[in-house]
Biopython code that builds the backbone (N, CA, C, O; Angstrom):
import numpy as np
from Bio.PDB.StructureBuilder import StructureBuilder

atoms = [
    (1, "UNK", "N", (107.403, 103.543, 126.157)),
    (1, "UNK", "CA", (107.683, 104.857, 125.546)),
    (1, "UNK", "C", (106.378, 105.519, 125.099)),
    (1, "UNK", "O", (105.501, 104.865, 124.534)),
    (2, "UNK", "N", (106.263, 106.808, 125.354)),
    (2, "UNK", "CA", (105.058, 107.531, 124.927)),
    (2, "UNK", "C", (105.019, 107.650, 123.416)),
    (2, "UNK", "O", (106.049, 107.815, 122.762)),
    (3, "UNK", "N", (103.811, 107.565, 122.872)),
    (3, "UNK", "CA", (103.646, 107.546, 121.417)),
    (3, "UNK", "C", (104.255, 108.765, 120.711)),
    (3, "UNK", "O", (104.989, 108.586, 119.739)),
    (4, "UNK", "N", (103.977, 109.998, 121.163)),
    (4, "UNK", "CA", (104.533, 111.171, 120.455)),
    (4, "UNK", "C", (106.051, 111.144, 120.406)),
    (4, "UNK", "O", (106.655, 111.503, 119.396)),
    (5, "UNK", "N", (106.668, 110.713, 121.510)),
    (5, "UNK", "CA", (108.133, 110.655, 121.551)),
    (5, "UNK", "C", (108.638, 109.639, 120.534)),
    (5, "UNK", "O", (109.614, 109.885, 119.825)),
    (6, "UNK", "N", (107.966, 108.502, 120.474)),
    (6, "UNK", "CA", (108.364, 107.445, 119.535)),
    (6, "UNK", "C", (108.258, 107.938, 118.101)),
    (6, "UNK", "O", (109.159, 107.720, 117.291)),
    (7, "UNK", "N", (107.151, 108.604, 117.792)),
    (7, "UNK", "CA", (106.940, 109.105, 116.433)),
    (7, "UNK", "C", (108.019, 110.122, 116.077)),
    (7, "UNK", "O", (108.564, 110.092, 114.973)),
    (8, "UNK", "N", (108.331, 111.026, 117.012)),
    (8, "UNK", "CA", (109.358, 112.041, 116.769)),
    (8, "UNK", "C", (110.707, 111.369, 116.546)),
    (8, "UNK", "O", (111.469, 111.779, 115.670)),
    (9, "UNK", "N", (111.006, 110.341, 117.332)),
    (9, "UNK", "CA", (112.266, 109.612, 117.180)),
    (9, "UNK", "C", (112.360, 108.981, 115.801)),
    (9, "UNK", "O", (113.378, 109.108, 115.120)),
    (10, "UNK", "N", (111.295, 108.300, 115.394)),
    (10, "UNK", "CA", (111.278, 107.630, 114.093)),
    (10, "UNK", "C", (111.454, 108.645, 112.973)),
    (10, "UNK", "O", (112.194, 108.403, 112.020)),
    (11, "UNK", "N", (110.771, 109.786, 113.088)),
    (11, "UNK", "CA", (110.862, 110.809, 112.045)),
    (11, "UNK", "C", (112.278, 111.363, 111.944)),
    (11, "UNK", "O", (112.795, 111.545, 110.842)),
    (12, "UNK", "N", (112.910, 111.633, 113.087)),
    (12, "UNK", "CA", (114.262, 112.186, 113.058)),
    (12, "UNK", "C", (115.249, 111.159, 112.515)),
    (12, "UNK", "O", (116.210, 111.519, 111.836)),
    (13, "UNK", "N", (115.017, 109.882, 112.812)),
    (13, "UNK", "CA", (115.874, 108.834, 112.267)),
    (13, "UNK", "C", (115.743, 108.779, 110.751)),
    (13, "UNK", "O", (116.739, 108.610, 110.048)),
    (14, "UNK", "N", (114.516, 108.921, 110.241)),
    (14, "UNK", "CA", (114.291, 108.894, 108.796)),
    (14, "UNK", "C", (114.972, 110.083, 108.132)),
    (14, "UNK", "O", (115.553, 109.948, 107.055)),
    (15, "UNK", "N", (114.901, 111.256, 108.777)),
    (15, "UNK", "CA", (115.567, 112.444, 108.245)),
    (15, "UNK", "C", (117.070, 112.208, 108.168)),
    (15, "UNK", "O", (117.711, 112.545, 107.172)),
    (16, "UNK", "N", (117.629, 111.622, 109.235)),
    (16, "UNK", "CA", (119.060, 111.331, 109.270)),
    (16, "UNK", "C", (119.434, 110.391, 108.140)),
    (16, "UNK", "O", (120.408, 110.624, 107.425)),
    (17, "UNK", "N", (118.650, 109.318, 107.979)),
    (17, "UNK", "CA", (118.909, 108.347, 106.913)),
    (17, "UNK", "C", (118.930, 109.023, 105.556)),
    (17, "UNK", "O", (119.816, 108.774, 104.737)),
    (18, "UNK", "N", (117.937, 109.889, 105.322)),
    (18, "UNK", "CA", (117.825, 110.575, 104.037)),
    (18, "UNK", "C", (119.070, 111.426, 103.788)),
    (18, "UNK", "O", (119.605, 111.445, 102.680)),
    (19, "UNK", "N", (119.526, 112.131, 104.827)),
    (19, "UNK", "CA", (120.716, 112.968, 104.692)),
    (19, "UNK", "C", (121.931, 112.118, 104.345)),
    (19, "UNK", "O", (122.734, 112.487, 103.488)),
    (20, "UNK", "N", (122.059, 110.976, 105.017)),
    (20, "UNK", "CA", (123.196, 110.088, 104.760)),
    (20, "UNK", "C", (123.160, 109.583, 103.325)),
    (20, "UNK", "O", (124.180, 109.582, 102.636)),
    (21, "UNK", "N", (121.982, 109.153, 102.875)),
    (21, "UNK", "CA", (121.856, 108.661, 101.501)),
    (21, "UNK", "C", (122.218, 109.746, 100.499)),
    (21, "UNK", "O", (122.895, 109.472, 99.508)),
    (22, "UNK", "N", (121.771, 110.985, 100.746)),
    (22, "UNK", "CA", (122.073, 112.090, 99.835)),
    (22, "UNK", "C", (123.573, 112.349, 99.795)),
    (22, "UNK", "O", (124.133, 112.596, 98.727)),
    (23, "UNK", "N", (124.225, 112.293, 100.954)),
    (23, "UNK", "CA", (125.665, 112.525, 101.012)),
    (23, "UNK", "C", (126.411, 111.417, 100.277)),
    (23, "UNK", "O", (127.373, 111.685, 99.557)),
    (24, "UNK", "N", (125.970, 110.178, 100.456)),
    (24, "UNK", "CA", (126.598, 109.052, 99.758)),
    (24, "UNK", "C", (126.430, 109.211, 98.252)),
    (24, "UNK", "O", (127.370, 108.979, 97.493)),
    (25, "UNK", "N", (125.241, 109.604, 97.821)),
    (25, "UNK", "CA", (124.988, 109.835, 96.394)),
    (25, "UNK", "C", (125.942, 110.883, 95.846)),
    (25, "UNK", "O", (126.572, 110.671, 94.810)),
    (26, "UNK", "N", (126.052, 112.014, 96.539)),
    (26, "UNK", "CA", (126.932, 113.094, 96.091)),
    (26, "UNK", "C", (128.377, 112.604, 96.055)),
    (26, "UNK", "O", (129.122, 112.930, 95.131)),
    (27, "UNK", "N", (128.771, 111.826, 97.053)),
    (27, "UNK", "CA", (130.137, 111.305, 97.129)),
    (27, "UNK", "C", (130.420, 110.380, 95.956)),
    (27, "UNK", "O", (131.473, 110.474, 95.327)),
    (28, "UNK", "N", (129.492, 109.495, 95.665)),
    (28, "UNK", "CA", (129.663, 108.574, 94.543)),
    (28, "UNK", "C", (129.726, 109.336, 93.226)),
    (28, "UNK", "O", (130.478, 108.965, 92.325)),
    (29, "UNK", "N", (128.937, 110.400, 93.113)),
    (29, "UNK", "CA", (128.968, 111.226, 91.902)),
    (29, "UNK", "C", (130.365, 111.792, 91.680)),
    (29, "UNK", "O", (130.858, 111.793, 90.553)),
    (30, "UNK", "N", (131.007, 112.271, 92.740)),
    (30, "UNK", "CA", (132.333, 112.872, 92.592)),
    (30, "UNK", "C", (133.352, 111.803, 92.199)),
    (30, "UNK", "O", (134.302, 112.098, 91.474)),
    (31, "UNK", "N", (133.171, 110.583, 92.661)),
    (31, "UNK", "CA", (134.108, 109.506, 92.313)),
    (31, "UNK", "C", (133.926, 109.087, 90.856)),
    (31, "UNK", "O", (134.903, 108.894, 90.132)),
    (32, "UNK", "N", (132.683, 108.950, 90.436)),
    (32, "UNK", "CA", (132.393, 108.411, 89.108)),
    (32, "UNK", "C", (132.724, 109.398, 87.993)),
    (32, "UNK", "O", (132.999, 108.990, 86.865)),
    (33, "UNK", "N", (132.699, 110.696, 88.302)),
    (33, "UNK", "CA", (132.951, 111.686, 87.253)),
    (33, "UNK", "C", (134.392, 111.640, 86.772)),
    (33, "UNK", "O", (134.774, 112.410, 85.890)),
]
sb = StructureBuilder()
sb.init_structure("model")
sb.init_model(0)
sb.init_chain("A")
sb.init_seg("    ")
for serial, (resi, resn, name, xyz) in enumerate(atoms, 1):
    if name == "N":
        sb.init_residue(resn, " ", resi, " ")
    sb.init_atom(name, np.array(xyz, "f"), 0.0, 1.0, " ", f" {name:<3s}", serial, name[0])
structure = sb.get_structure()
């Protein structure tokens, strides 16, 4: 795999992870309140 493609893939995966974590946090907040 070419390096730029790999870096872009890793970055987009990290962005996705962050979004998922934020959604889980918000979801847990609504449950706990």
